[in-house]
Structure formats: structure tokens, C-alpha cells
N, C-alpha and C positions, 0 to 999 in steps of 0.2 A: 503494498500498499503507500501510495506518496504520502508526503508529510508534509502538513499544508499549515501556513504561515499560523502564529497564534494570534492576530488579528483578526483573521481572515473566515469570520463569523458571523453567522445572525440569528437570532434568537425567534420563536413563535409566537405565535399566539400571548399575550397577558405579558406584554413587554414591560412594565413598570414592574409589577411584582417578580418578574424572573431578573431585571435589572437589581433588584433591593439584595434577591437571595446570592448573584454575581459578584454585587460589591461586599456583601458580608463575607462570603468566602475568601474572597482577595483580600480581604483586612485580614481574616483570623490564619493566612497562612504561614505567617511565623510564628504560631501560638499552638497551631493544631495540631502538631504532632505532641507536643507534650501535653497537650489534654485529652487525646482521643484513645485513650484507653478504652473508653467502650466499642469504637468503631476497630480498633485493632483487635479485638476479642469475638466482633460479630465478622467479622470477615477471619479470622483463625478457623470458627466455626464452618464457616463456608467451604474452607480449603479442606476441612475433616470430613463432612459431608459427601463435599467430592472425592472424595479416596474411597470412604466406603459407600457411593453409592452404587457401582458397580459398572458404570458407564466406561466401556472400551475405547476411549479416543485417544489420539496420539495426534493432537490437533499441530497444523504446519500454518496456520495464522488465527491468532486469539485478538479480541477486544475486549479491553478494559473499558465500561462505560459510565465516567461520572470520576475517575481515577482517584481523585483528592492528590494528595501528596506524593503518592507512588506507592505506599504499602501492600498493597493487594497487586500488584504492579510486578513490585520484586520477587514477591512468593513464584507469578506466571511464570518471570524469567529465568528464574532456576528451578521452577518442577518442568519447563518444556525449555531448555535453552538455543535450540535449534528453530523454536518456532518466531514466526514473524509477528511482533508484537505492537498494536498501537494501542495507546493511551489517548482518552477523549474528557475532556474536562470543558464548562463554560468558565472557569475562572484562571485569567492566564496567569495569575500569581500559584496557583496551585497546582498548573500546568510547569511552572519554573520548579516549584521543587522537585515534583516528580521527574523532571529531565537529569538533576542532581542523583537523584537515587536509582534509578530504572536507564543505565546507560542502554544506549542502541536503540530504544524505542521509538517510534514514529509520534510525535505528537499531534496532536489533532484540536484544537478550540473550538467547541460547536456544543450545540444545545444536542442533548441526546435522544428527543423526541423527535430531530430531525436532522439525521447524519448525514452529512456530505461526503458517504460513502457509498459504492455501488453497492448493487443484489448481489448477496452468494458471495460476498469478499473474505469472510471469517470460517472456522469450523468451531470456535466456542467463542459465546459470549460472555464476559463475568462484568456484573456489577453489586459493588456492596454499598450498600446504604446512598444509593444515590436516588432511588426510584422515585421516592417517595417526598423529593422536592420537583417532583415532576407528573405528567399523568401515567398510571402506569398500564392504561390502556395503550397509548401512544407509544410508551417506551416496549411493548410487547408486541406491536405490531411491526417496529421497529429491528428488533430483534430478530421478528421470523422474516424480514425481508433482507437481512443481510448475511443471515448464517445461510450456508451451503447443506447442500441435501445431506442428513447423518448427523448436520451439526448438534451441538449442545447450549444448555442455556443453564447458565449459573447466577443466582440472583439472592442478596441479600435487602430486605427492606424495613421500613415498619410496620406495622398493621395501626389498628381506628384507635389503642386504647395507649397511647403512648405518653407518657408524662402524668398518670392521673393524680398524681400528686399534686403538680401545679394548678393544673385544672379546679380540684376542689379548694385550694387556698385563695385561689384568685376569683372563684364563685363569689367570695364575702364580701368583694367589695366592687364588681360592674359585671355586665353580661358580656363584655367581650371575651374573645378568643384569645388567651396567652400562650397557647400552645400550635401546632401548625396540625392542622387536617389533615388526613391523611384517611382515604377510603378503605371501607372492609375489606382486610385479605383474601377473605375468602370468594369477592366476585373476582379480585385476578385469578384465584385457582380454579373456579366454574369457565374462568375464558379459556384458560390454557387447557382442559378439558376440551371442552365445546369446540376449538379450534384446533385437533388432534396433534397436542405436545402427549408424548409420553411423560406424565411426569412421573420422576424418580424418587425425589425427595419433596417434603412437604413439612413442614415444621414451624412450628409457631410457638416462643417461649418467652418469657417476661429474662431483660440483663437487667439486674440491679446495681447502684453505686448507692454509697452513703459519705456521707459531709459533715463537717464539723460544725457549719453556720449555713445561714442560707446565702450570704452575700458569697461562699465560696460555690453554692451547688448552681448559682446563676452563673458564678463566671465561668465554671466548667461546661455552662450552653454555648458561652456568649465564646471562647476561646476555640471553637472548634467550628463557629460560623452559623450555628443553628439556632436562630434568631428571627425569622421571619415567619409573620401568623398572617393567617387569612383575613384578620377586622383588627387592623391597628388600632392602638386606642390614641385617641386623635390630641391627647394630653397627658402629661405627666402623670402619676400616684402623689398623691400627698402624703405628707408626712403620717397621717393617721392611717390613711389605710395601707402602708408600709408596715406599719406596726401590728394592725390586724390578721395582715398576711403573716407575718413573722410569728404572732402568736398559736396562729393556726397551725402554720406548719410544727409547730415545735412540741405542739398536741400528736404530730405522727413521729415524732424521735423514736427511734428503737436503740437499743445497746452500742450497736455501731455507730450511729449518726442519724443525719436526716436523710430520709431516701429517697432515692429516684429512679423510677422505672421505666426501662424501653421495652415496648413492645416488639421485640424484634422476629422476623420471618425469614425463613428458605426457601427458595427453593429452587430446585436442579429439575429439567427437563430435556428431553430430545424430542426429535421430528422422526 
């Protein structure tokens, strides 16, 4: 696959929201790796599920869609050192970090809903924690388009019950959505089956972390760029509101600290 210039990309519908997401990830590129322990765990589990899936494939061409700083790309390059690897992300600063981590890969700065790649150009489509920032239906269509016959799909994403603790505590102060709204992953599973994918792995499990205090918890989200929501509050919260939120979160405290739960989903399928 040819390498495209980082500046040569265009977004599909929903431009303002996508621009905000891109800017958030660009700004987080320097803090991402230090804060991305959940993202690494989810990606590691995707790799483990792949090895357990029984899919017999030695791909010559691999696409990492939404590669971030290249953590998954590094594993892919180590696992299949002779494959042609293409890393795609729509945040240029993330791609710059990935370039330093994964040598020899082609880099494409693009929206994974509208990949600037030809049909049937890869044998393995890999994506870890990127689909939730997009329309999973469009992502699945694009994966099917770029995969060749006998190709495989390996995806980790988030479900609809992401960050329930944050939803609970913010509900005490307003009706805005303070967490990312994600469609039910069962819809994605049903669509895979109805469009003739053979589902090899489907897992949905919570991934939890604990934090000493609320500022540290919120910083962990901001430092990986995950701060875009569907309904942005028009004005900052007051000090009184933050005291209410903090007190409400303290009621959820566990021995390990304040909990934060990711609703993680893993999917491996073949055509």
C-alpha cells in the first residue's frame, strides 16, 4: 500500500464533532502512553483472543485502523514481521508517535469510516478502541470492503454501559451527557451475523480501574484524549456542583479507591 501524506485526509459527516475528537487526541499524544494502561490491557486481550480464536491466517497485508500511538501496531509488526503493515489514524500527532514506535509501516491519516484505500487491499483488519469514536456500522462496512477473500476482522471497542459511575454522579447536577454515547454492541454482533461474517470470538467484559481521588480519575480520561461527549455542557459546572459530584462519587469508593468501569467488547470474525 502506498504511504499517504499526513495532511492528506478528509472527514465524513459530523465534521465539528470529529474535529473536536481529533484535536483532543492530538493534544493528548504526549500524555497518552503514560495514561493508557486500560487501552494497553484491552489491546493485549485482543491479541490473546486472536491467538485463541483458531483463525489460521498468515496475513501478508495488515491494516491497523485507529492505531493511536502504535501500541497495537508494534505487536502486529512483531507477530507478522514480513507483512506489509498500514497504520491509520485521523490524529496527526498520534501518527507521529506511531511512526517512532513502528518502523517500516505505512502511515495514513484518515477517517476510518471512509478509508482512502482500495477494495480488498488487506488480509487482516485490526482495530483497538477506535470504533466507539465512530459509527460502528460504517466501520464494519469499510472493514468488509478493504478485506480480501478469506480475510479476518479483529476489533476491540466499547459497549453502551461505559463509565456508569460518571453517569451516576453527574446525573445529580444536570441532564447533559458527560460520557461518550455508544450504540449497543449487540447491534454490531447482529449485523456481523446478518452480513455473513463468521464470528469466532465475541466477548463483553468490564475493565475496571481505581483512583485515589476524583481529579486523578478525570485526568486519566483527559490524558488519553477521551473527553468528547454527545451533548457538551454550555457552561462550566459551579463549585457547588463539583462538591455534589465529589461527595456522590465518594459514596462509591471501594477499598482500592474510586472505581471507573470500561465496558469493553472484543470481536474476531472471518469472511
